[in-house]
SEKE-526699 format. One record per residue (C-alpha): residue number from 1; residue in one letter; x, y, z. Coordinates in steps of 0.2 Angstrom, whole numbers, plus 5000, padded with zeros to 4 digits. Layout:
% SEKE-526699
k,r,x,y,z
NUM,A,X,Y,Z
...
This chain:
% SEKE-526699
k,r,x,y,z
1,M,4581,5522,5159
2,S,4572,5525,5140
3,N,4575,5541,5131
4,K,4553,5543,5133
5,T,4556,5540,5152
6,K,4569,5554,5153
7,H,4560,5566,5143
8,K,4543,5564,5154
9,G,4556,5568,5170
10,A,4563,5583,5161
11,Y,4545,5590,5158
12,N,4538,5588,5176
13,A,4553,5598,5181
14,R,4553,5610,5171
15,A,4534,5613,5174
16,R,4536,5614,5191
17,R,4548,5627,5187
18,E,4537,5637,5178
19,H,4521,5637,5189
20,P,4528,5633,5207
21,G,4513,5629,5220
22,V,4501,5625,5204
23,K,4501,5607,5198
24,I,4492,5601,5183
25,L,4482,5584,5183
26,K,4473,5574,5170
27,K,4456,5566,5175
28,A,4452,5548,5169
29,D,4440,5555,5157
30,G,4454,5565,5149
31,R,4448,5582,5157
32,I,4465,5593,5163
33,V,4462,5602,5179
34,I,4476,5611,5191
35,R,4477,5610,5210
36,Y,4484,5623,5221
37,K,4482,5631,5239
38,V,4470,5645,5241
39,P,4479,5659,5250
40,G,4474,5662,5267
41,S,4464,5645,5273
42,G,4478,5635,5266
43,R,4466,5622,5259
44,E,4468,5613,5241
45,T,4456,5615,5227
46,Q,4456,5612,5210
47,E,4448,5620,5195
48,A,4445,5613,5179
49,L,4452,5621,5163
50,V,4438,5625,5150
51,D,4442,5635,5133
52,S,4437,5651,5126
53,A,4420,5641,5119
54,G,4417,5632,5135
55,L,4424,5616,5130
56,P,4434,5607,5144
57,I,4454,5609,5138
58,K,4462,5589,5138
59,S,4480,5593,5131
60,K,4493,5599,5147
61,A,4502,5609,5133
62,R,4487,5621,5131
63,A,4485,5621,5151
64,G,4503,5625,5156
65,P,4502,5644,5153
66,I,4484,5643,5161
67,A,4493,5637,5176
68,E,4508,5648,5173
69,R,4497,5665,5176
70,K,4488,5656,5191
71,S,4504,5652,5197
72,E,4509,5673,5197
73,E,4494,5677,5203
74,L,4496,5665,5220
75,S,4512,5674,5221
76,R,4506,5691,5221
77,E,4493,5685,5232
78,Y,4506,5677,5246
79,A,4514,5695,5245
80,R,4502,5705,5248
81,R,4497,5695,5263
82,Q,4515,5693,5271
83,A,4515,5714,5267
84,G,4501,5716,5278
85,L,4489,5722,5261
86,R,4476,5710,5264
87,P,4461,5720,5266
88,V,4453,5720,5282
89,D,4439,5728,5293
90,G,4447,5739,5306
91,S,4431,5745,5315
92,I,4426,5727,5321
93,D,4432,5726,5340
94,W,4435,5709,5351
95,D,4418,5710,5358
96,A,4407,5711,5341
97,L,4421,5697,5337
98,F,4416,5685,5350
99,T,4396,5689,5350
100,S,4396,5685,5332
101,H,4406,5670,5332
102,K,4394,5665,5345
103,T,4378,5668,5337
104,N,4384,5657,5322
105,L,4388,5641,5336
106,V,4372,5644,5341
107,A,4363,5644,5323
108,E,4373,5631,5318
109,G,4365,5622,5335
110,R,4380,5616,5342
111,R,4381,5608,5360
112,D,4380,5618,5377
113,R,4398,5609,5381
114,T,4406,5616,5367
115,L,4397,5634,5370
116,R,4407,5633,5387
117,A,4424,5629,5380
118,Y,4424,5642,5368
119,K,4418,5655,5381
120,Y,4432,5649,5392
121,A,4444,5651,5378
122,W,4437,5669,5376
123,E,4438,5672,5394
124,F,4455,5667,5395
125,F,4461,5676,5380
126,E,4454,5692,5386
127,Q,4466,5689,5400
128,W,4481,5690,5389
129,P,4489,5707,5395
130,D,4497,5710,5379
131,R,4481,5710,5368
132,P,4481,5720,5355
133,G,4468,5736,5355
134,K,4457,5728,5340
135,P,4457,5711,5329
136,H,4465,5719,5313
137,L,4480,5725,5325
138,L,4485,5707,5326
139,T,4501,5699,5320
140,A,4510,5681,5321
141,L,4521,5688,5335
142,D,4506,5692,5346
143,L,4499,5674,5344
144,K,4515,5668,5352
145,S,4517,5679,5364
146,Y,4499,5673,5369
147,M,4504,5655,5368
148,A,4519,5658,5379
149,F,4505,5666,5391
150,V,4498,5651,5390
151,R,4512,5639,5395
152,S,4516,5652,5410
153,Y,4501,5653,5416
154,K,4496,5647,5435
155,S,4479,5644,5443
156,A,4477,5654,5457
157,A,4470,5639,5467
158,T,4483,5624,5462
159,K,4497,5637,5459
160,A,4500,5622,5445
161,P,4503,5627,5426
162,L,4491,5620,5413
163,S,4490,5604,5409
164,M,4494,5601,5391
165,N,4477,5594,5387
166,S,4470,5612,5394
167,V,4485,5623,5383
168,A,4480,5613,5367
169,S,4460,5616,5371
170,L,4463,5634,5372
171,A,4474,5633,5357
172,F,4462,5625,5347
173,H,4448,5636,5351
174,T,4456,5651,5349
175,K,4464,5647,5333
176,A,4443,5645,5328
177,I,4437,5659,5334
178,L,4451,5669,5323
179,N,4448,5659,5309
180,Y,4429,5663,5310
181,G,4434,5683,5308
182,R,4447,5680,5294
183,R,4435,5673,5285
184,Y,4419,5680,5287
185,L,4422,5697,5296
186,S,4438,5700,5286
187,C,4445,5708,5305
188,I,4461,5697,5307
189,K,4473,5702,5291
190,L,4484,5685,5296
191,D,4481,5672,5284
192,G,4475,5653,5292
193,E,4492,5647,5290
194,A,4500,5660,5302
195,V,4488,5657,5316
196,G,4489,5639,5314
197,L,4506,5641,5316
198,A,4509,5652,5329
199,L,4494,5644,5340
200,R,4503,5626,5340
201,P,4501,5619,5359
202,G,4518,5612,5357
203,R,4526,5603,5371
204,L,4528,5609,5390
205,P,4545,5609,5400
206,K,4543,5598,5413
207,P,4550,5606,5429
208,S,4560,5600,5442
209,P,4554,5593,5457
210,V,4553,5604,5471
211,A,4560,5602,5487
212,L,4553,5613,5502
213,S,4561,5618,5517
214,S,4560,5613,5533
215,T,4553,5632,5537
216,E,4541,5631,5524
217,L,4533,5615,5529
218,Q,4533,5621,5545
219,A,4523,5638,5538
220,I,4511,5627,5528
221,L,4505,5616,5545
222,D,4506,5631,5556
223,A,4493,5639,5545
224,A,4483,5622,5542
225,L,4483,5624,5561
226,R,4476,5641,5558
227,N,4464,5635,5545
228,D,4457,5623,5555
229,L,4454,5632,5572
230,E,4443,5644,5560
231,F,4435,5631,5550
232,P,4432,5614,5562
233,S,4422,5605,5549
234,T,4439,5604,5538
235,K,4452,5591,5541
236,V,4467,5602,5531
237,F,4479,5597,5543
238,P,4479,5579,5545
239,F,4478,5579,5526
240,L,4493,5588,5523
241,A,4505,5580,5536
242,F,4500,5563,5529
243,L,4504,5571,5511
244,M,4521,5576,5519
245,M,4525,5559,5529
246,V,4517,5548,5516
247,G,4522,5554,5499
248,C,4509,5547,5489
249,R,4500,5557,5475
250,R,4485,5569,5480
251,G,4471,5556,5473
252,D,4478,5543,5480
253,A,4477,5551,5496
254,E,4458,5560,5494
255,R,4452,5540,5492
256,F,4459,5535,5508
257,R,4447,5524,5519
258,F,4450,5517,5536
259,A,4446,5502,5531
260,K,4446,5493,5514
261,S,4428,5492,5507
262,K,4431,5472,5501
263,P,4444,5461,5502
264,D,4451,5462,5483
265,A,4447,5480,5481
266,R,4458,5493,5474
267,D,4457,5504,5490
268,S,4470,5514,5501
269,W,4469,5510,5519
270,I,4477,5508,5537
271,D,4482,5492,5541
272,F,4485,5495,5560
273,D,4488,5476,5564
274,G,4501,5475,5550
275,G,4510,5492,5553
276,T,4509,5500,5536
277,L,4499,5510,5525
278,Q,4491,5500,5511
279,I,4492,5514,5497
280,W,4483,5511,5480
281,A,4493,5518,5466
282,A,4481,5521,5452
283,K,4495,5528,5442
284,V,4504,5511,5442
285,Q,4489,5500,5446
286,R,4497,5493,5462
287,H,4498,5493,5482
288,V,4512,5504,5488
289,P,4514,5497,5508
290,V,4520,5512,5518
291,P,4530,5506,5536
292,L,4521,5515,5551
293,E,4536,5510,5562
294,P,4546,5528,5556
295,R,4529,5538,5556
296,T,4523,5534,5576
297,Q,4516,5553,5576
298,L,4507,5549,5559
299,R,4500,5533,5565
300,T,4494,5542,5582
301,M,4485,5554,5572
302,L,4478,5540,5561
303,E,4469,5533,5577
304,R,4463,5548,5584
305,L,4453,5553,5570
306,R,4447,5534,5569
307,D,4442,5536,5585
308,S,4431,5551,5584
309,T,4423,5546,5567
310,D,4408,5534,5563
311,V,4418,5525,5551
312,R,4402,5515,5544
313,K,4393,5531,5539
314,N,4409,5542,5534
315,P,4423,5528,5529
316,F,4433,5541,5520
317,V,4450,5548,5533
318,F,4448,5565,5523
319,G,4431,5565,5514
320,G,4419,5560,5525
321,H,4405,5549,5518
322,K,4414,5550,5500
323,P,4431,5556,5494
324,L,4439,5570,5496
325,A,4438,5583,5479
326,I,4454,5595,5482
327,G,4455,5600,5466
328,D,4439,5599,5459
329,R,4424,5612,5466
330,R,4412,5609,5454
331,A,4412,5591,5456
332,A,4410,5592,5473
333,E,4398,5604,5475
334,M,4387,5595,5460
335,N,4372,5583,5466
336,N,4372,5590,5485
337,G,4389,5584,5487
338,E,4393,5567,5479
339,R,4411,5569,5479
340,G,4413,5577,5497
341,H,4419,5592,5502
342,S,4432,5602,5494
343,G,4448,5609,5500
344,K,4452,5619,5485
345,Y,4450,5635,5494
346,A,4457,5630,5511
347,L,4474,5625,5501
348,A,4473,5643,5494
349,R,4470,5652,5512
350,I,4485,5641,5518
351,S,4495,5645,5503
352,E,4492,5663,5507
353,W,4496,5664,5526
354,S,4510,5654,5526
355,S,4518,5664,5510
356,V,4522,5649,5504
357,D,4519,5643,5484
358,F,4515,5625,5486
359,S,4505,5610,5476
360,C,4502,5594,5482
361,K,4514,5586,5471
362,D,4527,5597,5478
363,L,4524,5588,5494
364,R,4525,5572,5488
365,S,4545,5578,5478
366,T,4549,5585,5494
367,L,4548,5571,5504
368,A,4557,5558,5491
369,T,4571,5572,5489
370,Y,4574,5571,5510
371,M,4571,5551,5512
372,A,4584,5550,5497
373,N,4597,5559,5506
374,S,4595,5552,5523
375,A,4598,5536,5532
376,L,4581,5535,5533
377,G,4580,5532,5516
378,G,4595,5532,5507
379,K,4603,5515,5513
380,N,4591,5504,5501
381,L,4586,5514,5488
382,L,4577,5502,5478
383,T,4564,5498,5492
384,L,4562,5516,5494
385,S,4557,5519,5475
386,W,4546,5505,5479
387,E,4538,5514,5496
388,L,4536,5530,5488
389,G,4529,5522,5468
390,H,4545,5532,5459
391,E,4553,5524,5446
392,Y,4572,5519,5450
393,P,4580,5527,5436
394,T,4569,5545,5442
395,L,4573,5544,5460
396,L,4591,5544,5456
397,K,4589,5557,5441
398,F,4579,5568,5451
399,Y,4582,5565,5468
400,V,4597,5558,5474
401,G,4609,5571,5478
402,Q,4598,5585,5476
403,K,4598,5591,5496
404,T,4611,5590,5508
405,L,4603,5590,5525
406,P,4607,5596,5542
407,P,4617,5580,5551
408,A,4601,5580,5563
409,Q,4588,5577,5550
410,R,4600,5566,5541
411,D,4602,5553,5553
412,A,4584,5555,5558
413,T,4576,5537,5563
414,N,4558,5547,5561
415,V,4551,5556,5546
416,A,4543,5568,5556
417,D,4561,5573,5564
418,L,4567,5570,5545
419,L,4556,5584,5538
420,G,4557,5596,5554
421,I,4537,5595,5559
422,G,4537,5586,5576
423,K,4530,5602,5584
424,Q,4517,5605,5572
425,L,4511,5585,5576
426,D,4512,5586,5593
427,T,4502,5601,5594
428,W,4487,5594,5586
429,L,4489,5580,5595
430,Q,4488,5589,5609
431,R,4471,5599,5601
432,N,4462,5581,5599
433,S,4467,5570,5613
């Protein structure tokens, strides 16, 4: 290495020590500029250096003292912000912040979809119980508490946590609202970097599969029997019993048909002649054959539903002329019910009446747990993983050995006896004989 190269490296190291946070750059035309991050926004900006006569400086040696003064100025500003000394307007409340932000979005000509997303984020922010009284009181710890509230929030209807996309969307729109108040209204004392770090979506911890007890399954089906008596147009009991005994995903059950629409269709349908349920698992993109032999009561229930339905006009078992829409009430109601009726509120009622906090996914994981620890499915776990649509390693990790069943259930030869729901199925069959 030449002496010239060594001297250049030593100069750069010394320059960085003399003015941290500020870079001295030389442009192609010979001008000298300094580059630094603006406190608050975190955005990089550059400033051309001129002398007292207004002429551009073209010597790095002359730029050094200017960069050093700028570095000291930035250090003082960062210290003021970290100490909470940034001047803020304490007279602005949360409603004024949101109203001003919404007015600004409308003036910019934002789409209605964007306005709805910001409104949803704001309404969610208002539900946060630990929200400070005014924006200028907000701290980084408060925002971390808010993100913990978002991640732990569960919908009243589905009883499930928000998806990762929903968490990221709420964090993004909330951050935009707070940054607007920080830049244009001076009502947030946090800088942009602190807001961004506190509102990072992160990763949601994957919950362990739930295995409901037989008593809880019975309570759910008893509440479903009551619901179908009070609301005869719904088929909630058959839908929940189907999920319990088949273990498919909710979306696959919503599109379940009495017969396939065409020979090569990716449909879920009943093959009474072959003695199987052909479930099209959209997630893994394959048909999952579920045998009806150990599900005699389910087969009888499906036969009675077929005999009491005009299959040509209503090809979907649980939805009628269109697929069921359990979790999407708006999609079910739009265009005069193009998605069929919604069971969202029905499931909420059943959860309330049965005092069991459950989701459709819990019914799927419950069957997998019972089957993997019984003689009915535990003899051949590879076949069981194929029938349930689970990966074999997933079955071994989350389901095998996770529950000890009584001997009567462990040695059962019928899925209804395995789950302990035979009495409820017989009650429904008697009512619909």
